[in-house]
N, CA, C, O and the ligand as a Tripos MOL2 file, in Angstrom:
@<TRIPOS>MOLECULE
protein
  237   235    60     0     0
PROTEIN
NO_CHARGES

@<TRIPOS>ATOM
      1 N         -16.8080  -13.8220  -13.8570 N.3       1 MET1
      2 CA        -17.7840  -14.4740  -13.0720 C.3       1 MET1
      3 C         -18.0580  -13.6660  -11.8520 C.2       1 MET1
      4 O         -17.1550  -13.4070  -11.0560 O.2       1 MET1
      5 N         -19.3170  -13.2530  -11.6830 N.am      2 ARG2
      6 CA        -19.7680  -12.5550  -10.4950 C.3       2 ARG2
      7 C         -20.8220  -13.2930   -9.7180 C.2       2 ARG2
      8 O         -21.6200  -14.0360  -10.2890 O.2       2 ARG2
      9 N         -20.8320  -13.0950   -8.4340 N.am      3 MET3
     10 CA        -21.7900  -13.7310   -7.7270 C.3       3 MET3
     11 C         -22.3530  -12.7900   -6.6160 C.2       3 MET3
     12 O         -21.5870  -12.1950   -5.8580 O.2       3 MET3
     13 N         -23.6460  -12.6740   -6.5410 N.am      4 LEU4
     14 CA        -24.1140  -11.7860   -5.6720 C.3       4 LEU4
     15 C         -24.5980  -12.6270   -4.3820 C.2       4 LEU4
     16 O         -25.4660  -13.4950   -4.4770 O.2       4 LEU4
     17 N         -23.9990  -12.3140   -3.2410 N.am      5 LEU5
     18 CA        -24.3280  -13.1180   -2.1400 C.3       5 LEU5
     19 C         -24.7960  -12.1610   -0.9680 C.2       5 LEU5
     20 O         -24.1600  -11.1600   -0.6370 O.2       5 LEU5
     21 N         -25.9330  -12.5620   -0.3990 N.am      6 GLU6
     22 CA        -26.3370  -11.9090    0.7310 C.3       6 GLU6
     23 C         -26.2050  -12.7300    1.9390 C.2       6 GLU6
     24 O         -26.9720  -13.6570    2.2020 O.2       6 GLU6
     25 N         -25.2270  -12.3700    2.6560 N.am      7 VAL7
     26 CA        -24.8180  -13.1640    3.7990 C.3       7 VAL7
     27 C         -24.9110  -12.3920    4.9970 C.2       7 VAL7
     28 O         -24.6540  -11.1900    4.9350 O.2       7 VAL7
     29 N         -25.2700  -12.9630    6.1670 N.am      8 GLU8
     30 CA        -25.2110  -12.2610    7.4050 C.3       8 GLU8
     31 C         -23.7430  -12.1770    7.8350 C.2       8 GLU8
     32 O         -22.9420  -13.0890    7.6330 O.2       8 GLU8
     33 N         -23.4290  -10.9630    8.4700 N.am      9 ALA9
     34 CA        -22.0540  -10.7170    8.9130 C.3       9 ALA9
     35 C         -21.5140  -11.8560    9.6690 C.2       9 ALA9
     36 O         -20.3370  -12.1820    9.5130 O.2       9 ALA9
     37 N         -22.3240  -12.5100   10.5100 N.am     10 GLU10
     38 CA        -21.8050  -13.5920   11.3950 C.3      10 GLU10
     39 C         -21.4180  -14.8560   10.6870 C.2      10 GLU10
     40 O         -20.6480  -15.6810   11.1790 O.2      10 GLU10
     41 N         -22.0070  -14.9740    9.4650 N.am     11 LYS11
     42 CA        -21.7020  -16.1700    8.6860 C.3      11 LYS11
     43 C         -20.6150  -16.0160    7.7230 C.2      11 LYS11
     44 O         -20.1750  -16.9650    7.0740 O.2      11 LYS11
     45 N         -20.1690  -14.7800    7.6280 N.am     12 MET12
     46 CA        -19.0440  -14.4460    6.6430 C.3      12 MET12
     47 C         -17.8300  -15.2580    6.8450 C.2      12 MET12
     48 O         -17.1280  -15.6470    5.9110 O.2      12 MET12
     49 N         -17.5900  -15.5160    8.1480 N.am     13 ARG13
     50 CA        -16.2320  -16.1900    8.5360 C.3      13 ARG13
     51 C         -16.2730  -17.6730    8.1060 C.2      13 ARG13
     52 O         -15.2320  -18.3220    8.0060 O.2      13 ARG13
     53 N         -17.4480  -18.1810    7.8630 N.am     14 TYR14
     54 CA        -17.6090  -19.5620    7.6380 C.3      14 TYR14
     55 C         -17.5680  -19.8280    6.0370 C.2      14 TYR14
     56 O         -17.5630  -20.9690    5.5740 O.2      14 TYR14
     57 N         -17.5400  -18.7090    5.2780 N.am     15 ILE15
     58 CA        -17.4270  -18.8110    3.8160 C.3      15 ILE15
     59 C         -15.9660  -18.9410    3.4270 C.2      15 ILE15
     60 O         -15.1860  -18.0810    3.8350 O.2      15 ILE15
     61 N         -15.5340  -19.9300    2.6820 N.am     16 PRO16
     62 CA        -14.2560  -20.1320    2.2120 C.3      16 PRO16
     63 C         -13.8820  -19.0340    1.1220 C.2      16 PRO16
     64 O         -14.7340  -18.5770    0.3600 O.2      16 PRO16
     65 N         -12.6870  -18.6850    1.1050 N.am     17 HIS17
     66 CA        -12.2490  -17.6550    0.1830 C.3      17 HIS17
     67 C         -12.2730  -18.1910   -1.3040 C.2      17 HIS17
     68 O         -12.4470  -17.4830   -2.2960 O.2      17 HIS17
     69 N         -12.0830  -19.4720   -1.2960 N.am     18 LEU18
     70 CA        -12.0030  -20.1000   -2.7410 C.3      18 LEU18
     71 C         -12.9750  -21.2590   -2.7600 C.2      18 LEU18
     72 O         -12.8730  -22.2180   -1.9960 O.2      18 LEU18
     73 N         -13.9280  -21.1210   -3.6760 N.am     19 LEU19
     74 CA        -14.9770  -22.2260   -3.7960 C.3      19 LEU19
     75 C         -14.4630  -23.1720   -4.7970 C.2      19 LEU19
     76 O         -13.9290  -22.7890   -5.8380 O.2      19 LEU19
     77 N         -14.6270  -24.4350   -4.4760 N.am     20 ASN20
     78 CA        -14.2030  -25.5650   -5.4850 C.3      20 ASN20
     79 C         -15.5620  -26.3420   -5.9250 C.2      20 ASN20
     80 O         -16.2580  -26.9460   -5.1090 O.2      20 ASN20
     81 N         -15.8140  -26.2660   -7.1180 N.am     21 PHE21
     82 CA        -17.0460  -26.9220   -7.5760 C.3      21 PHE21
     83 C         -16.6000  -28.3450   -8.1390 C.2      21 PHE21
     84 O         -15.4920  -28.6010   -8.6110 O.2      21 PHE21
     85 N         -17.6140  -29.1730   -8.0080 N.am     22 LYS22
     86 CA        -17.3540  -30.5390   -8.4090 C.3      22 LYS22
     87 C         -16.9370  -30.6950   -9.8140 C.2      22 LYS22
     88 O         -16.3180  -31.7000  -10.1640 O.2      22 LYS22
     89 N         -17.2680  -29.6810  -10.7010 N.am     23 CYS23
     90 CA        -16.9720  -29.7670  -12.1080 C.3      23 CYS23
     91 C         -15.4670  -29.3580  -12.4520 C.2      23 CYS23
     92 O         -14.9580  -29.4080  -13.5720 O.2      23 CYS23
     93 N         -14.7890  -28.8970  -11.1380 N.am     24 GLY24
     94 CA        -13.3700  -28.5170  -11.3770 C.3      24 GLY24
     95 C         -13.2090  -27.0200  -11.4130 C.2      24 GLY24
     96 O         -12.0890  -26.5230  -11.2940 O.2      24 GLY24
     97 N         -14.2760  -26.2940  -11.5700 N.am     25 ALA25
     98 CA        -14.1480  -24.8040  -11.6790 C.3      25 ALA25
     99 C         -14.0070  -24.1810  -10.2220 C.2      25 ALA25
    100 O         -14.5380  -24.6760   -9.2270 O.2      25 ALA25
    101 N         -13.2190  -23.0250  -10.2210 N.am     26 ARG26
    102 CA        -12.9890  -22.3930   -9.0030 C.3      26 ARG26
    103 C         -13.5010  -20.9230   -9.1180 C.2      26 ARG26
    104 O         -13.5840  -20.2820  -10.1660 O.2      26 ARG26
    105 N         -13.8260  -20.5020   -7.8800 N.am     27 ALA27
    106 CA        -14.4510  -19.0840   -7.7950 C.3      27 ALA27
    107 C         -13.7700  -18.3960   -6.5540 C.2      27 ALA27
    108 O         -13.9340  -18.8400   -5.4180 O.2      27 ALA27
    109 N         -13.0760  -17.4000   -6.8000 N.am     28 LEU28
    110 CA        -12.5430  -16.5560   -5.7440 C.3      28 LEU28
    111 C         -13.5220  -15.6390   -5.2050 C.2      28 LEU28
    112 O         -14.0500  -14.8330   -5.9710 O.2      28 LEU28
    113 N         -13.8310  -15.6640   -3.9720 N.am     29 LEU29
    114 CA        -14.7920  -14.8530   -3.2730 C.3      29 LEU29
    115 C         -14.1680  -13.6040   -2.6540 C.2      29 LEU29
    116 O         -13.2250  -13.7030   -1.8690 O.2      29 LEU29
    117 N         -14.6430  -12.5380   -2.9730 N.am     30 THR30
    118 CA        -14.2110  -11.2580   -2.2600 C.3      30 THR30
    119 C         -15.3570  -10.5890   -1.7130 C.2      30 THR30
    120 O         -16.1670  -10.0170   -2.4430 O.2      30 THR30
    121 N         -15.4660  -10.6340   -0.4250 N.am     31 LEU31
    122 CA        -16.5650  -10.0300    0.2640 C.3      31 LEU31
    123 C         -16.1330   -8.8130    0.9580 C.2      31 LEU31
    124 O         -15.1610   -8.8490    1.7130 O.2      31 LEU31
    125 N         -16.8130   -7.7120    0.7420 N.am     32 TYR32
    126 CA        -16.5040   -6.4340    1.2840 C.3      32 TYR32
    127 C         -16.8370   -6.4920    2.8910 C.2      32 TYR32
    128 O         -17.8950   -6.9850    3.2820 O.2      32 TYR32
    129 N         -16.0670   -6.0680    3.6030 N.am     33 GLY33
    130 CA        -16.3110   -6.0790    5.1370 C.3      33 GLY33
    131 C         -15.9880   -7.2860    5.8320 C.2      33 GLY33
    132 O         -16.1380   -7.2750    7.0540 O.2      33 GLY33
    133 N         -15.5010   -8.4990    5.1820 N.am     34 ARG34
    134 CA        -15.2050   -9.6360    5.8240 C.3      34 ARG34
    135 C         -13.9820   -9.3730    6.7570 C.2      34 ARG34
    136 O         -13.1740   -8.5180    6.3970 O.2      34 ARG34
    137 N         -13.8310   -9.8880    7.6580 N.am     35 PRO35
    138 CA        -12.7650   -9.7130    8.7200 C.3      35 PRO35
    139 C         -11.3560  -10.1940    8.2370 C.2      35 PRO35
    140 O         -10.3450   -9.5820    8.5790 O.2      35 PRO35
    141 N         -11.3120  -11.2260    7.4910 N.am     36 SER36
    142 CA        -10.1010  -11.7760    7.0030 C.3      36 SER36
    143 C         -10.1160  -11.8670    5.5010 C.2      36 SER36
    144 O         -10.5780  -12.8740    4.9650 O.2      36 SER36
    145 N          -9.6210  -10.8380    4.7740 N.am     37 PRO37
    146 CA         -9.5460  -10.7750    3.3400 C.3      37 PRO37
    147 C          -8.4510  -11.6960    2.9370 C.2      37 PRO37
    148 O          -7.5200  -11.9700    3.6940 O.2      37 PRO37
    149 N          -8.5740  -12.1720    1.7270 N.am     38 LEU38
    150 CA         -7.5280  -13.0390    1.1410 C.3      38 LEU38
    151 C          -6.8550  -12.2560   -0.0010 C.2      38 LEU38
    152 O          -7.4880  -11.7270   -0.9140 O.2      38 LEU38
    153 N          -5.4890  -12.2290    0.1310 N.am     39 CYS39
    154 CA         -4.6270  -11.4750   -0.7500 C.3      39 CYS39
    155 C          -4.5790  -12.2600   -2.0510 C.2      39 CYS39
    156 O          -4.2870  -13.4540   -1.9960 O.2      39 CYS39
    157 N          -4.8430  -11.6820   -3.2130 N.am     40 GLN40
    158 CA         -4.8750  -12.2910   -4.4880 C.3      40 GLN40
    159 C          -3.4540  -12.4040   -5.0550 C.2      40 GLN40
    160 O          -3.2130  -13.0860   -6.0510 O.2      40 GLN40
    161 N          -2.5210  -11.7110   -4.3850 N.am     41 ARG41
    162 CA         -1.1810  -11.5860   -4.8950 C.3      41 ARG41
    163 C          -0.2910  -12.7560   -4.2480 C.2      41 ARG41
    164 O           0.3410  -13.5080   -4.9900 O.2      41 ARG41
    165 N          -0.2560  -12.8860   -2.9730 N.am     42 CYS42
    166 CA          0.4620  -13.7720   -2.1710 C.3      42 CYS42
    167 C          -0.3020  -14.9160   -1.5730 C.2      42 CYS42
    168 O           0.2490  -15.8180   -0.9430 O.2      42 CYS42
    169 N          -1.6410  -14.8430   -1.8050 N.am     43 HIS43
    170 CA         -2.6260  -15.6990   -1.1910 C.3      43 HIS43
    171 C          -2.4920  -15.8540    0.3520 C.2      43 HIS43
    172 O          -2.6070  -16.9460    0.9090 O.2      43 HIS43
    173 N          -2.2680  -14.8190    0.9310 N.am     44 THR44
    174 CA         -2.1780  -14.8750    2.4500 C.3      44 THR44
    175 C          -3.3910  -14.0970    2.9600 C.2      44 THR44
    176 O          -3.7440  -13.0350    2.4480 O.2      44 THR44
    177 N          -4.0020  -14.6620    3.9720 N.am     45 VAL45
    178 CA         -5.1590  -14.2130    4.6340 C.3      45 VAL45
    179 C          -4.7890  -13.0820    5.4840 C.2      45 VAL45
    180 O          -3.8460  -13.2850    6.2480 O.2      45 VAL45
    181 N          -5.4070  -11.7990    5.5040 N.am     46 GLY46
    182 CA         -5.1490  -10.8410    6.3960 C.3      46 GLY46
    183 C          -5.1000   -9.4050    5.8660 C.2      46 GLY46
    184 O          -5.2710   -8.3670    6.5040 O.2      46 GLY46
    185 N          -4.8300   -9.5640    4.5650 N.am     47 HIS47
    186 CA         -4.8610   -8.2090    3.8290 C.3      47 HIS47
    187 C          -5.1930   -8.4830    2.3230 C.2      47 HIS47
    188 O          -5.1760   -9.6160    1.8420 O.2      47 HIS47
    189 N          -5.4850   -7.3920    1.6500 N.am     48 ILE48
    190 CA         -5.8760   -7.4780    0.2390 C.3      48 ILE48
    191 C          -4.6370   -7.1750   -0.6740 C.2      48 ILE48
    192 O          -3.6110   -6.7350   -0.1560 O.2      48 ILE48
    193 N          -4.7110   -7.3970   -1.9900 N.am     49 ARG49
    194 CA         -3.6430   -7.2160   -2.8340 C.3      49 ARG49
    195 C          -3.2350   -5.8010   -2.7290 C.2      49 ARG49
    196 O          -2.0280   -5.5600   -2.7550 O.2      49 ARG49
    197 N          -4.0970   -4.8150   -2.6120 N.am     50 MET50
    198 CA         -3.6670   -3.4530   -2.5500 C.3      50 MET50
    199 C          -2.6600   -3.1870   -1.3790 C.2      50 MET50
    200 O          -1.7530   -2.3580   -1.4540 O.2      50 MET50
    201 N          -2.8960   -3.9210   -0.3670 N.am     51 ASP51
    202 CA         -2.0140   -3.6540    0.8550 C.3      51 ASP51
    203 C          -0.9410   -4.7010    0.9130 C.2      51 ASP51
    204 O          -0.2850   -4.7840    1.9510 O.2      51 ASP51
    205 N          -0.7060   -5.4580   -0.0270 N.am     52 CYS52
    206 CA          0.2150   -6.6120   -0.0640 C.3      52 CYS52
    207 C           1.5560   -5.9710    0.2140 C.2      52 CYS52
    208 O           1.8620   -4.9620   -0.4210 O.2      52 CYS52
    209 N           2.3470   -6.4600    1.0810 N.am     53 PRO53
    210 CA          3.7130   -6.0420    1.3960 C.3      53 PRO53
    211 C           4.7220   -6.5850    0.3500 C.2      53 PRO53
    212 O           5.8460   -6.1030    0.2110 O.2      53 PRO53
    213 N           4.2450   -7.6080   -0.3660 N.am     54 GLY54
    214 CA          5.0020   -8.0890   -1.4630 C.3      54 GLY54
    215 C           5.9750   -9.1910   -0.9040 C.2      54 GLY54
    216 O           6.9650   -9.5570   -1.5380 O.2      54 GLY54
    217 N           5.6430   -9.6720    0.2710 N.am     55 GLN55
    218 CA          6.3070  -10.7810    0.7910 C.3      55 GLN55
    219 C           5.4480  -11.9340    1.3360 C.2      55 GLN55
    220 O           4.2450  -11.7610    1.5340 O.2      55 GLN55
    221 N           6.0210  -13.0500    1.5680 N.am     56 PHE56
    222 CA          5.2490  -14.0970    2.1920 C.3      56 PHE56
    223 C           5.3410  -14.1410    3.5910 C.2      56 PHE56
    224 O           4.9110  -15.1350    4.1760 O.2      56 PHE56
    225 N           5.8640  -13.1600    4.2440 N.am     57 THR57
    226 CA          5.9800  -13.1780    5.6920 C.3      57 THR57
    227 C           4.5180  -12.9600    6.1520 C.2      57 THR57
    228 O           3.7690  -12.1160    5.6590 O.2      57 THR57
    229 N           4.1950  -13.8110    7.1480 N.am     58 VAL58
    230 CA          2.9370  -13.6340    7.9200 C.3      58 VAL58
    231 C           3.0930  -12.8420    9.2140 C.2      58 VAL58
    232 O           3.9050  -13.2260   10.0570 O.2      58 VAL58
    233 N           2.4170  -11.8510    9.3900 N.am     59 ALA59
    234 CA          2.6630  -11.2070   10.7260 C.3      59 ALA59
    235 C           1.9550  -11.8140   11.8800 C.2      59 ALA59
    236 O           2.1020  -11.3470   13.0100 O.2      59 ALA59
    237 ZN         -0.2340  -10.2550   -0.1430 Zn       60 ZN60
@<TRIPOS>BOND
     1     1     2 1
     2     2     3 1
     3     3     4 2
     4     3     5 am
     5     5     6 1
     6     6     7 1
     7     7     8 2
     8     7     9 am
     9     9    10 1
    10    10    11 1
    11    11    12 2
    12    11    13 am
    13    13    14 1
    14    14    15 1
    15    15    16 2
    16    15    17 am
    17    17    18 1
    18    18    19 1
    19    19    20 2
    20    19    21 am
    21    21    22 1
    22    22    23 1
    23    23    24 2
    24    23    25 am
    25    25    26 1
    26    26    27 1
    27    27    28 2
    28    27    29 am
    29    29    30 1
    30    30    31 1
    31    31    32 2
    32    31    33 am
    33    33    34 1
    34    34    35 1
    35    35    36 2
    36    35    37 am
    37    37    38 1
    38    38    39 1
    39    39    40 2
    40    39    41 am
    41    41    42 1
    42    42    43 1
    43    43    44 2
    44    43    45 am
    45    45    46 1
    46    46    47 1
    47    47    48 2
    48    47    49 am
    49    49    50 1
    50    50    51 1
    51    51    52 2
    52    51    53 am
    53    53    54 1
    54    54    55 1
    55    55    56 2
    56    55    57 am
    57    57    58 1
    58    58    59 1
    59    59    60 2
    60    59    61 am
    61    61    62 1
    62    62    63 1
    63    63    64 2
    64    63    65 am
    65    65    66 1
    66    66    67 1
    67    67    68 2
    68    67    69 am
    69    69    70 1
    70    70    71 1
    71    71    72 2
    72    71    73 am
    73    73    74 1
    74    74    75 1
    75    75    76 2
    76    75    77 am
    77    77    78 1
    78    78    79 1
    79    79    80 2
    80    79    81 am
    81    81    82 1
    82    82    83 1
    83    83    84 2
    84    83    85 am
    85    85    86 1
    86    86    87 1
    87    87    88 2
    88    87    89 am
    89    89    90 1
    90    90    91 1
    91    91    92 2
    92    91    93 am
    93    93    94 1
    94    94    95 1
    95    95    96 2
    96    95    97 am
    97    97    98 1
    98    98    99 1
    99    99   100 2
   100    99   101 am
   101   101   102 1
   102   102   103 1
   103   103   104 2
   104   103   105 am
   105   105   106 1
   106   106   107 1
   107   107   108 2
   108   107   109 am
   109   109   110 1
   110   110   111 1
   111   111   112 2
   112   111   113 am
   113   113   114 1
   114   114   115 1
   115   115   116 2
   116   115   117 am
   117   117   118 1
   118   118   119 1
   119   119   120 2
   120   119   121 am
   121   121   122 1
   122   122   123 1
   123   123   124 2
   124   123   125 am
   125   125   126 1
   126   126   127 1
   127   127   128 2
   128   127   129 am
   129   129   130 1
   130   130   131 1
   131   131   132 2
   132   131   133 am
   133   133   134 1
   134   134   135 1
   135   135   136 2
   136   135   137 am
   137   137   138 1
   138   138   139 1
   139   139   140 2
   140   139   141 am
   141   141   142 1
   142   142   143 1
   143   143   144 2
   144   143   145 am
   145   145   146 1
   146   146   147 1
   147   147   148 2
   148   147   149 am
   149   149   150 1
   150   150   151 1
   151   151   152 2
   152   151   153 am
   153   153   154 1
   154   154   155 1
   155   155   156 2
   156   155   157 am
   157   157   158 1
   158   158   159 1
   159   159   160 2
   160   159   161 am
   161   161   162 1
   162   162   163 1
   163   163   164 2
   164   163   165 am
   165   165   166 1
   166   166   167 1
   167   167   168 2
   168   167   169 am
   169   169   170 1
   170   170   171 1
   171   171   172 2
   172   171   173 am
   173   173   174 1
   174   174   175 1
   175   175   176 2
   176   175   177 am
   177   177   178 1
   178   178   179 1
   179   179   180 2
   180   179   181 am
   181   181   182 1
   182   182   183 1
   183   183   184 2
   184   183   185 am
   185   185   186 1
   186   186   187 1
   187   187   188 2
   188   187   189 am
   189   189   190 1
   190   190   191 1
   191   191   192 2
   192   191   193 am
   193   193   194 1
   194   194   195 1
   195   195   196 2
   196   195   197 am
   197   197   198 1
   198   198   199 1
   199   199   200 2
   200   199   201 am
   201   201   202 1
   202   202   203 1
   203   203   204 2
   204   203   205 am
   205   205   206 1
   206   206   207 1
   207   207   208 2
   208   207   209 am
   209   209   210 1
   210   210   211 1
   211   211   212 2
   212   211   213 am
   213   213   214 1
   214   214   215 1
   215   215   216 2
   216   215   217 am
   217   217   218 1
   218   218   219 1
   219   219   220 2
   220   219   221 am
   221   221   222 1
   222   222   223 1
   223   223   224 2
   224   223   225 am
   225   225   226 1
   226   226   227 1
   227   227   228 2
   228   227   229 am
   229   229   230 1
   230   230   231 1
   231   231   232 2
   232   231   233 am
   233   233   234 1
   234   234   235 1
   235   235   236 2
@<TRIPOS>SUBSTRUCTURE
     1 MET1         2 RESIDUE 1 A MET
     2 ARG2         6 RESIDUE 1 A ARG
     3 MET3        10 RESIDUE 1 A MET
     4 LEU4        14 RESIDUE 1 A LEU
     5 LEU5        18 RESIDUE 1 A LEU
     6 GLU6        22 RESIDUE 1 A GLU
     7 VAL7        26 RESIDUE 1 A VAL
     8 GLU8        30 RESIDUE 1 A GLU
     9 ALA9        34 RESIDUE 1 A ALA
    10 GLU10       38 RESIDUE 1 A GLU
    11 LYS11       42 RESIDUE 1 A LYS
    12 MET12       46 RESIDUE 1 A MET
    13 ARG13       50 RESIDUE 1 A ARG
    14 TYR14       54 RESIDUE 1 A TYR
    15 ILE15       58 RESIDUE 1 A ILE
    16 PRO16       62 RESIDUE 1 A PRO
    17 HIS17       66 RESIDUE 1 A HIS
    18 LEU18       70 RESIDUE 1 A LEU
    19 LEU19       74 RESIDUE 1 A LEU
    20 ASN20       78 RESIDUE 1 A ASN
    21 PHE21       82 RESIDUE 1 A PHE
    22 LYS22       86 RESIDUE 1 A LYS
    23 CYS23       90 RESIDUE 1 A CYS
    24 GLY24       94 RESIDUE 1 A GLY
    25 ALA25       98 RESIDUE 1 A ALA
    26 ARG26      102 RESIDUE 1 A ARG
    27 ALA27      106 RESIDUE 1 A ALA
    28 LEU28      110 RESIDUE 1 A LEU
    29 LEU29      114 RESIDUE 1 A LEU
    30 THR30      118 RESIDUE 1 A THR
    31 LEU31      122 RESIDUE 1 A LEU
    32 TYR32      126 RESIDUE 1 A TYR
    33 GLY33      130 RESIDUE 1 A GLY
    34 ARG34      134 RESIDUE 1 A ARG
    35 PRO35      138 RESIDUE 1 A PRO
    36 SER36      142 RESIDUE 1 A SER
    37 PRO37      146 RESIDUE 1 A PRO
    38 LEU38      150 RESIDUE 1 A LEU
    39 CYS39      154 RESIDUE 1 A CYS
    40 GLN40      158 RESIDUE 1 A GLN
    41 ARG41      162 RESIDUE 1 A ARG
    42 CYS42      166 RESIDUE 1 A CYS
    43 HIS43      170 RESIDUE 1 A HIS
    44 THR44      174 RESIDUE 1 A THR
    45 VAL45      178 RESIDUE 1 A VAL
    46 GLY46      182 RESIDUE 1 A GLY
    47 HIS47      186 RESIDUE 1 A HIS
    48 ILE48      190 RESIDUE 1 A ILE
    49 ARG49      194 RESIDUE 1 A ARG
    50 MET50      198 RESIDUE 1 A MET
    51 ASP51      202 RESIDUE 1 A ASP
    52 CYS52      206 RESIDUE 1 A CYS
    53 PRO53      210 RESIDUE 1 A PRO
    54 GLY54      214 RESIDUE 1 A GLY
    55 GLN55      218 RESIDUE 1 A GLN
    56 PHE56      222 RESIDUE 1 A PHE
    57 THR57      226 RESIDUE 1 A THR
    58 VAL58      230 RESIDUE 1 A VAL
    59 ALA59      234 RESIDUE 1 A ALA
    60 ZN60       237 GROUP 0 **** ****
């Protein structure tokens, strides 16, 4: 599932990382350039999976 979003940079922070639809479906949003990426590995905000330290420790 892919979604094309055109969002102003100032509004990126208000977009949730995980969208929950009423039908129960979920969509994980990955926006390039957003200030706080969500790691798909440990689900911690602040880094992406490629940079995941492999721990649940939050800096
Ligand atoms: Zn991580």
